[in-house]
N, C-alpha and C positions, 0 to 999 in steps of 0.2 A: 296608570293614574287616570281617573275619570276625568272626562273633559270638563264636566260641571264643577270640578273642584280646582280648575284652574282659572284665576280672576280673569284673565284676559280673554279667555275661551268662553267663559261664562257671560262675560259682558258682550261678546259677540253674538252669543246664541241670543241673549235679551234683545239686542238691538235688531237682529234679523227677524225675530217674531215680531217685533213691534212693527217694522217696515213692511211685512208680509200682511200684516193686519191692516195698515193704512193703505197699501196699496190694492189690496182686493177687497176692502169692506169686511162685512160680516162673514167670517170663516165657518160660522156656526151654520148647520143645515137643521130648517125645520121638519122634524120627523113626522110629527102628528099635530093637528089642530084640536083644541079643546080638551086637552089631556095634562095630567098632573102626575107627580109622585113617581117618576118611573124607576122600575127595577129591572136589571139586565143582568144575565149571566152568559158565559160563552162556554160550550161544550163541544169540544172539536171544532169544526168549522161552522157551526150554528149557534147563532145568537137567540136566546130566549128571554122574554119579557113577560111579566105579570102585570095585570091591572084589575081594578074593581069597577064593574059597571053592571046596571040591570039587576041588582040584588045578587051577584054573584063575582066569581073571580075568572078570568080568562088567561090563559098563556098564548103568545104568538110565538113564531119560529121563523127566521129568516137567515140569509146567508151574510148580512150586514147590519149594522146598527140602523143605518137609514132605511133598509129594507123592512125593519119592524112596523114601519108606518104606510107600507104600500097598500094600495086597495085589494090587491089580490092576495095579500099575506095569510099564510095558514095561521087560525085563530080558533082555539077550542076553549069552550067553556068546562073547567075542571071542577069547580064547586059552585053550589048554590045554596043560598041562605034559607033553606027550609024552615028554619026555627025562626025567622023573621028577627034576627038578632038586632036589627036597626042599621045605622049608617056602617057601612064597609069601606075602611081607609087603608090605603098605603101598604099593599102587599109587598113582601121582601122575598126574594128567592136566594137560597143557598144550597150546598150539598153537604153530604157528610156521610162518609163510609160508602158512597157510590149511589146513595139515596137522596132524593130532591125535596127540599122542604120549602113552604111557603108561610111565612109568619105574617099576620094582619091584625089590625084592631076592629073591632067592631062594638056596636052599642048605641046608646041614645044619651047624650048629654054627658052627665057625670058617670054614666055606666060604661063607658069605653074600656075594654080590657084586651089583652093579646090573645090570639089563637093560633093554631097551626095546623097545617095539613100536609101530608108527604105522600110521595109516589116513588116507584122505582125508576123514573125518568122524568124529564120536565113535561112531557106529554102524556104521562102515564095515567093510570086509575088512581086518584087521590083518596087518601082516607077521609073519614068523618071528622069535622073540626075537633081539637081538644083545646079546652081553655088552659093556657098557660098560667100555673100556679106561682105567679112572681111573688117575690116577699111584700109583705104588707097589704096586698091586693088592692092598690089604690089606682085611680085613672092612669091609662096608659096608651100610648100610640107608638108608631115609627119603630116597632121594635126590629133588631137585626142580630143574627146569630153569627158568631165566627170563633175560629179556633186559633190562638196565638200560643206558641212555644208550647204545643201539647195540650193546653187546657181550653175547654170550652166556655165561651162568655156570652153573655146577651146584653146589648144597650139599648135604651129606649128613652123616649120622652115621656115624663109624668108630673104629677103633682105630690107635693109633699104629703098632703092629706087629702081627703074628700073636700074639705071647705078650702083648701088653698088652691083657687082656680085663678089667681092673678098672676102665677108665675109657673111655666113650664121649664123644667130643668132635666138634665140629662142624667141618667142612672146606668148603673152596670151590676150584674151580679154573674156568679159562676153557674154552669151549667154541666150537668151529668150527661147530658144528651140534648139535641136541638129541641126537645119537648119537656125536658125535667130540669127546672131551675133548682139548685141546692144553695144553701147559706142564707145571708141576708143581702138586701140591696145597699149600694153605695152610690152616693152623688158624686159625679165628676165634673159637672159645670152647671152653674146658674148664669142667667142673662144680667149681669150685675155690671158690665162695662158701658161706658158711654155710648159707644157705637153700637151696643144691643138694645138700647133703650128707644122705646117707642111707645104707642099705644098699647094700654092693657088689653090684655095680659101678655107680659113680658116672655118671650120665647126663645127656647133652644130645642130644636128637634131634628128629624131627620139624620140621624148619626149613621155614617158610614165607615167601616173599618178599612185600612189599607197599611202595608208595611214599606217603609222607604228602602232605599239601597244599602244603609246602613243597619237595617234589621229592628230600626225603631217602629213602634205603632204608632199609628195616627188614627184619630176619630175625626173625620171632616163632617161638620154638621150645618144646619141652616140657623141663622140668628134672625131675630126680629118676626112681627106676624107675617104669614104667607098672604094676608088681604092686602098688602101694601107693597110698594115698590122698593122699600128699605131691606126687603129680604135678600140675605146675601149668604155665601159660604164661609165659615171660617174653620179653624183647625185646633184640635189638641194634639199635642205631640207627648208621647211618654217617654220620660227620661230613659236612658240606657240603664238596664238591670232593674227598672222601676216595678211597682206593683199596680196593675190596672185598676185594683180596688181601692188604691190610696189617692184620694183627690190631690195631694200635694205633689205625687210623681207627675201630674199631668202640667204641661205648659200651653198656655192659651196664645194663639196669634194676637198681635196688638192691632186687631182691625179687621175688617173683611178681606178675605183673599179673591173674592170673586162677587162683585155686587156694582150696582149702577149708580151709588152715591159717592163721590170721590172723597167727600170729607169724612166718610167712615172706613175708607180703605186703610190697610196697613201701610205705613211709609214704604216708598217704592214700588208699590202695586198700584196699577191704573184700572179706573172704572171702565165698565163695558160702554160701547158705543152705540149697540144696536138692540140689545135686550135688556128689558127693564127687569129688575127683581129676580135674578137667576138664583135658583135654590133647589132643594130637595133633589139631589143628584144620585147617580149610580156610577161605580167605576167599572161595571161589566168585566169583572174578574173572570179568569179561566175557572170554571166550576163552582164561581162564586168563593172561592177560597182564598182568604188574605195571604197564605203561604205562597200562592202564585201570584202575588202581586208584581206588576211590571217595574222593571228598573231601566237602566240605560239613559241616554241624553236625547232621545228622539221624542217628537210630540207624541202623547198617549191619548187615544180617543176615550171619551166619557160622555154621559148624557145626563141633561138636567131639564127642568123646567122653568119657564119664565114668559114673559109677554113682549111682543116687539115693540119698540119705542115708538111713540106716536098712537099706540092704541089704548085706551082706557084700561088701567090695571084693576082687573076684577078677574075671580076664580075662573068664571067661564070663558075668560080671553086666554087662559094658560095653555101653552103647548110644550111639546117635547122637543129639545133640541140637542143636536151632537156638538161638542166644542172638543178640546183638548188640554192637556196640561204636560208641564214639565217638572222633574224635581229640582229644587233649587237648594243647593247646599250654603252651608255656613250662614244659616239664618238664625238670628237671635230673636228668641221670645223673652219678654221679661215681665217681672211682676213686683208688688211692693206689699210689705206688711203682712205676709204670710210664712208659714214654716216652710224651710228648705231653701235651696238656692235661689237668689232673686233672678236669675236668668238662665237660659238653657240654650245651646247652639246646636243645631242639626238641621236636617233637610226641612224644607217647606215645599209649597206647591204653587207654581205660577199657571194660573188658568187662562184660556184664551177662547175668544168666541170663534 
């Protein structure tokens, strides 16, 4: 029996984590100043990250998550914006059939769309960018590719239409390959909960897929605007046997799971002590594959961006941090006045600085 499934043992793990947190202060390690939207995969004993900077995309390689921010880290430019496409945002790394893919958004204002480049290895020679032909061809950012139960999927943050820029929702579609969407798009989350409400536009973004120890798919995402410290991580959990394209098969956490405002946290989850507005994270999965999601009961490292408390919350003050999380079993997410069951119980995630 898993330790996390034993109530007394689970409480002990929880209390131990809190005591360690309080005794040692911030357990998060700042990896890089003036950096946002981390994406990391692990291939063998090496961690690779991608970032947009100076009109291009760079890949870093290091033997640890913390090492990705070292002054002497290996850092290679793998793509240049020769076509002057505009702002390049939030590259996301994954692999499929031994090939490395980086999806990113580029454009100006309402013209942002998703693109993809690929190479034979994380630091290989990348292809020329290809525009992803997402269904409906509307504004799209923060896309991520993953394979679940043998099927390829792409999740992203987008607008309902070109004129609907007051709300960013999460969409998903099937993928024939990491560069070929098929079928239509389906909405899976809208920023309609009170703890997701803030300054316009309302935001759900930064989706990242992971599979829990029971085999249920999760998409952990960032809620609220990235320009303020109400930014936080929340969770969508797919019911057992559910269809990722059916919005009513997804159950949303009843509050932030990782954030700096206690009044927006899910009951039983604590706000951060040292980092403001944590969000837009990466799980640093082996080869970037959800089929290799970590299980067990130990703390699992991950990376996110945020601003140190006491520092004005502005985009230019964001930094990369490492933290950790544990799977938290027997957690109920509830909802009202929608089709399907009103609640779903399964694993959630406890995040720690």
